[in-house]
Backbone as numpy.savetxt, mean C-alpha at the origin, in Angstrom:
# Nx Ny Nz CAx CAy CAz Cx Cy Cz
29.11 17.51 -18.43 28.04 17.93 -17.86 27.39 16.85 -17.29
26.97 16.48 -16.24 26.24 15.62 -15.46 24.69 15.83 -15.91
24.26 14.37 -15.96 22.82 14.28 -16.38 21.75 14.93 -15.08
20.83 15.87 -15.75 19.96 16.54 -15.04 18.34 16.35 -15.27
17.63 15.71 -14.88 16.21 15.69 -15.08 15.51 16.73 -14.46
14.92 17.54 -15.65 14.12 18.52 -15.20 13.04 18.62 -14.34
12.44 17.35 -14.27 11.12 17.21 -13.71 11.53 16.26 -12.18
12.85 16.27 -11.81 13.01 15.50 -10.53 12.54 16.02 -9.28
12.17 17.47 -8.93 11.44 17.66 -7.90 10.12 17.04 -8.07
9.54 16.88 -9.40 8.00 16.44 -9.41 8.11 14.92 -9.18
9.44 14.51 -9.56 9.31 12.93 -9.33 9.56 12.47 -7.79
10.33 13.30 -7.18 10.38 13.10 -5.92 8.99 13.20 -5.11
8.21 14.40 -5.42 6.79 14.74 -5.20 5.98 13.34 -5.05
6.06 12.89 -6.42 5.12 11.59 -6.85 5.54 10.50 -5.93
6.89 10.33 -5.64 7.41 9.37 -4.85 6.70 9.35 -3.62
6.80 10.48 -2.90 6.32 10.76 -1.62 4.92 10.49 -1.69
4.26 10.99 -2.50 2.61 10.66 -2.57 2.45 9.22 -2.62
3.20 8.43 -3.21 3.22 6.99 -3.37 3.40 6.38 -1.94
4.34 6.74 -1.22 4.59 6.20 -0.04 3.64 6.68 0.94
3.06 7.95 0.84 1.98 8.34 1.79 0.57 7.36 1.62
0.37 7.09 0.25 -0.79 6.41 -0.24 -0.62 4.73 0.25
0.70 4.34 0.26 0.94 2.96 0.55 0.94 2.93 2.31
1.34 3.83 2.81 1.08 3.90 4.62 -0.16 3.94 4.76
-0.96 4.80 4.00 -2.43 4.83 4.26 -3.10 3.45 4.19
-2.88 2.83 3.10 -3.16 1.42 2.68 -2.81 0.57 3.66
-1.70 0.30 4.35 -1.22 -0.37 5.22 -1.92 -0.17 6.62
-2.24 1.00 6.57 -3.09 1.43 8.03 -4.34 0.71 7.91
-5.00 0.86 6.69 -6.53 0.33 6.71 -6.24 -1.28 6.80
-5.13 -1.76 6.23 -5.12 -3.37 6.27 -5.11 -3.82 7.79
-4.20 -3.13 8.27 -4.09 -3.32 9.90 -5.29 -3.03 10.40
-6.05 -2.06 10.27 -7.52 -1.91 10.80 -8.40 -3.13 10.71
-8.29 -3.45 9.67 -9.06 -4.62 9.05 -8.66 -5.84 9.90
-7.51 -6.23 9.91 -7.17 -7.29 10.78 -7.57 -7.38 12.04
-7.30 -6.04 12.75 -7.77 -5.92 14.30 -9.30 -6.08 14.19
-10.13 -5.53 13.36 -11.51 -5.73 13.54 -11.73 -7.09 13.43
-11.16 -8.01 12.68 -11.52 -9.14 12.35 -11.06 -10.15 13.43
-9.96 -9.76 14.30 -9.81 -10.31 15.50 -10.91 -9.91 16.57
-11.33 -8.78 16.52 -12.22 -8.47 17.44 -13.52 -9.42 17.18
-14.09 -9.33 15.92 -15.21 -10.33 15.60 -15.00 -11.61 16.10
-13.88 -12.26 15.81 -13.53 -13.71 16.07 -13.59 -13.86 17.77
-13.10 -12.71 18.50 -12.98 -12.86 19.81 -14.43 -12.70 20.35
-15.30 -11.77 19.87 -16.72 -11.72 20.16 -17.39 -12.99 20.00
-17.01 -13.70 18.73 -17.72 -14.97 18.30 -17.26 -16.18 19.34
-16.18 -16.15 20.02 -15.75 -16.97 20.92 -16.41 -16.70 22.37
-16.59 -15.46 22.40 -17.15 -15.17 23.86 -18.52 -15.63 23.80
-19.27 -15.29 22.64 -20.69 -15.65 22.49 -20.74 -17.39 22.81
-19.88 -17.94 21.94 -19.98 -19.30 22.17 -19.59 -20.01 23.53
-18.90 -19.45 24.14 -18.47 -19.58 25.56 -19.44 -19.44 26.59
-20.38 -18.33 26.24 -21.40 -17.94 27.10 -22.48 -18.96 26.79
-22.79 -19.40 25.67 -23.88 -20.45 25.24 -23.49 -21.66 25.75
-22.54 -22.01 25.93 -21.81 -23.57 26.40 -22.15 -23.25 27.95
-21.65 -22.16 28.60 -21.80 -22.08 30.01 -23.48 -22.37 30.53
-24.19 -21.53 29.51 -25.36 -21.45 29.71 -26.24 -22.95 29.59
-25.80 -23.71 28.83 -26.20 -24.95 28.43 -25.91 -25.97 29.75
-24.97 -25.60 30.33 -24.18 -26.29 31.59 -25.03 -25.78 32.75
-25.33 -24.70 32.85 -26.18 -24.02 33.93 -27.86 -24.84 33.82
-28.10 -24.87 32.51 -29.63 -25.19 32.21 -29.64 -26.57 32.87
-28.44 -27.32 32.41 -28.68 -28.83 32.71 -28.49 -28.98 34.40
-27.97 -27.98 34.92 -27.73 -28.00 36.35 -29.11 -27.21 37.07
-29.73 -26.69 36.44 -31.01 -26.09 36.91 -30.72 -24.46 37.22
-31.37 -23.78 36.32 -31.23 -22.23 36.41 -32.61 -21.71 36.61
-32.49 -20.54 37.26 -33.92 -19.84 37.51 -34.30 -19.04 36.14
-35.56 -18.79 36.13 -35.84 -17.83 35.02 -35.17 -16.40 34.81
-34.76 -16.07 36.13 -34.37 -14.53 36.13 -32.82 -14.72 35.40
-32.13 -15.92 35.80 -30.85 -16.27 35.18 -30.93 -16.29 33.76
-31.98 -16.94 33.16 -32.17 -17.49 31.90 -32.33 -15.98 31.12
-33.22 -15.10 31.73 -33.49 -13.96 31.06 -32.18 -13.10 30.98
-31.53 -13.06 32.25 -30.06 -12.28 32.05 -29.29 -12.52 30.94
-29.26 -14.19 30.73 -28.18 -14.40 30.05 -28.77 -14.09 28.30
-30.17 -14.17 28.19 -30.75 -13.93 26.99 -30.31 -12.22 26.71
-30.49 -11.30 27.62 -30.14 -10.21 27.34 -28.74 -9.83 27.08
-27.97 -10.68 27.84 -26.44 -10.39 27.57 -26.06 -11.05 26.08
-26.60 -12.00 25.58 -26.57 -12.51 24.32 -27.09 -11.50 23.23
-28.18 -10.95 23.74 -28.59 -9.93 22.44 -27.57 -8.74 22.52
-26.99 -8.49 23.70 -25.96 -7.30 23.52 -24.85 -7.61 22.87
-24.30 -9.22 23.12 -23.19 -9.41 22.27 -23.30 -9.78 20.68
-24.54 -9.96 20.18 -24.90 -9.93 18.99 -25.01 -8.65 18.49
-25.71 -7.45 19.13 -25.47 -6.21 18.64 -24.13 -5.93 18.43
-23.53 -5.96 19.43 -22.09 -5.58 19.43 -21.00 -6.30 18.05
-21.40 -7.47 17.72 -20.78 -8.27 16.84 -21.42 -7.65 15.65
-22.54 -7.30 15.48 -23.30 -6.85 14.14 -22.45 -5.45 13.90
-22.33 -4.48 15.02 -21.81 -3.29 14.70 -20.34 -3.50 14.16
-19.79 -4.44 14.81 -18.28 -4.98 14.29 -18.40 -5.12 12.90
-19.09 -5.89 12.68 -19.40 -6.49 11.20 -19.72 -5.13 10.17
-20.41 -4.30 10.78 -20.77 -3.03 9.63 -19.44 -2.29 9.50
-18.78 -1.95 10.71 -17.57 -1.38 10.50 -16.59 -2.13 9.58
-16.39 -3.43 9.67 -15.74 -4.18 8.89 -16.04 -4.03 7.20
-17.11 -3.69 7.12 -17.86 -3.54 5.64 -17.39 -2.33 4.98
-17.56 -1.20 6.13 -16.93 0.03 5.81 -15.59 0.27 5.57
-14.83 -0.71 6.35 -13.27 -0.87 6.34 -13.01 -1.09 4.84
-13.72 -2.30 4.60 -13.23 -2.98 3.02 -13.53 -2.23 2.14
-14.49 -1.42 2.22 -14.83 -0.24 1.13 -13.71 0.99 1.14
-13.36 1.27 2.15 -12.03 1.95 2.41 -10.78 1.56 1.95
-10.65 0.20 2.15 -9.68 -0.62 1.54 -9.58 -0.47 0.14
-10.78 -0.73 -0.47 -10.70 -0.67 -2.09 -10.49 0.52 -2.56
-11.03 1.65 -2.00 -10.62 2.93 -2.54 -9.18 3.17 -2.40
-8.77 3.01 -0.84 -7.13 3.32 -0.79 -6.16 2.53 -1.93
-6.87 1.10 -2.11 -5.97 0.68 -3.21 -6.04 1.34 -4.56
-7.24 1.85 -4.91 -6.98 2.57 -6.11 -6.14 3.70 -5.96
-6.39 4.50 -4.85 -5.54 5.61 -4.94 -4.03 5.34 -4.69
-3.52 4.02 -4.22 -2.26 3.88 -3.97 -1.70 3.43 -5.54
-2.58 2.61 -6.14 -2.45 2.32 -7.62 -2.10 3.32 -8.53
-3.00 4.36 -8.33 -2.94 5.56 -9.12 -1.69 6.26 -8.89
-1.17 6.57 -7.42 0.06 7.05 -7.23 1.15 6.65 -7.76
1.05 5.23 -7.63 2.37 4.50 -8.22 2.37 4.59 -9.71
1.41 4.47 -10.54 1.41 4.51 -11.70 2.00 5.96 -12.22
1.64 7.06 -11.63 1.77 8.38 -11.71 3.46 8.49 -11.67
4.03 8.00 -10.55 5.32 7.98 -10.19 6.13 7.12 -11.40
5.76 5.84 -11.61 6.37 5.13 -12.66 6.29 5.71 -14.09
5.18 6.53 -14.24 5.59 7.41 -15.81 6.52 8.22 -15.72
6.62 8.94 -14.74 7.69 9.98 -14.43 9.30 9.10 -14.45
9.27 8.11 -13.82 10.58 7.46 -13.69 10.94 6.75 -15.10
9.59 6.41 -15.88 9.98 5.77 -17.40 10.56 7.13 -18.01
10.00 8.33 -18.13 10.42 9.39 -18.70 11.96 9.92 -18.38
12.26 9.77 -17.12 13.49 10.13 -16.55 14.47 9.03 -17.25
14.13 7.87 -17.07 14.92 6.82 -17.57 15.25 6.96 -19.29
14.21 7.28 -20.13 14.41 7.70 -21.27 15.34 8.77 -21.68
14.99 9.78 -20.89 16.03 10.93 -21.02 17.27 10.57 -20.50
17.59 9.90 -19.65 18.92 9.65 -19.17 19.77 8.81 -20.37
18.80 7.88 -21.05 19.33 6.95 -22.24 19.80 7.89 -23.13
18.94 8.90 -23.63 19.06 9.76 -24.81 20.41 10.55 -24.32
20.39 11.11 -23.04 21.82 11.78 -22.47 23.07 10.90 -22.89
22.98 9.75 -22.30 23.98 8.56 -22.55 24.53 8.71 -23.86
23.48 8.47 -24.82 23.72 8.27 -26.50 24.37 9.59 -26.81
23.81 10.72 -26.41 24.45 12.23 -26.81 25.91 12.04 -26.48
26.09 11.94 -25.05 27.54 11.87 -24.51 28.33 10.93 -25.32
27.98 9.72 -25.73 28.71 8.66 -26.52 29.05 9.37 -27.74
28.16 10.02 -28.49 28.36 10.84 -29.80 29.39 11.76 -29.62
29.28 12.78 -28.61 30.32 13.64 -28.35 31.78 13.13 -28.42
31.85 12.09 -27.38 33.02 11.46 -27.09 33.50 10.89 -28.54
32.87 10.50 -29.32 33.25 9.71 -30.65 33.65 10.98 -31.47
32.75 11.92 -31.54 33.33 13.13 -32.29 34.60 13.66 -31.91
34.86 13.64 -30.44 36.30 14.25 -29.93 37.20 13.24 -30.47
37.15 11.93 -30.23 37.96 10.90 -30.78 38.38 11.06 -32.15
37.29 11.29 -33.14 37.39 11.35 -34.62 38.32 12.85 -34.92
37.95 13.89 -34.15 38.82 15.02 -34.44 40.43 14.91 -33.94
40.31 14.35 -32.84 41.77 13.90 -32.29 42.65 13.07 -33.41
41.90 11.87 -33.76 42.43 11.25 -34.55 42.74 12.16 -35.85
41.92 12.98 -36.44 42.21 13.60 -37.72 43.35 14.69 -37.36
43.45 15.27 -36.20 44.35 16.25 -36.04 45.78 15.41 -35.99
45.84 14.25 -35.27 47.23 13.71 -35.16 47.53 13.11 -36.87
46.54 12.75 -37.38 46.64 12.20 -38.69 47.31 13.37 -39.72
46.69 14.56 -39.45 47.10 15.62 -40.35 48.39 16.08 -39.88
48.96 16.18 -38.49 50.02 16.51 -38.15 51.14 15.76 -38.42
51.07 14.53 -38.36 52.11 13.43 -38.55 52.60 13.65 -40.03
53.89 13.33 -40.36 54.54 13.36 -41.82 53.85 12.47 -42.57
53.74 12.80 -44.01 53.16 11.67 -44.82 54.09 10.55 -45.05
53.56 9.70 -45.19 54.37 8.39 -45.40 54.47 7.93 -46.71
């Protein structure tokens, strides 16, 4: 008789949940990396704009150009703050998703541990049965052979 774990469907379900939670975690991590890249790009853009403005000021700029640059810088700053707020939310989501993944993994590991114990128990029982069969065979052969 082959080993059968009665909770195998539950173990497969737990493994599926764990994979799903892992994929969700990776998705959040990818979103964080992408957002960090956007924030870095926005910072570089602001720095380039400030450098260009310094050069234009040195060359002589009109008040309207300066005012326009200040409005553009305010818009860039607002956009960067929006990105940073989104990053804070994503980091919170990341922490929550790590907890969900860890929980799913632990539940699967518990069932796998139970399965492993049941399998070892099954192997010990099989070994006992084989030994009993060998013992009986030995006794049958011993009993049917002529006495010496």
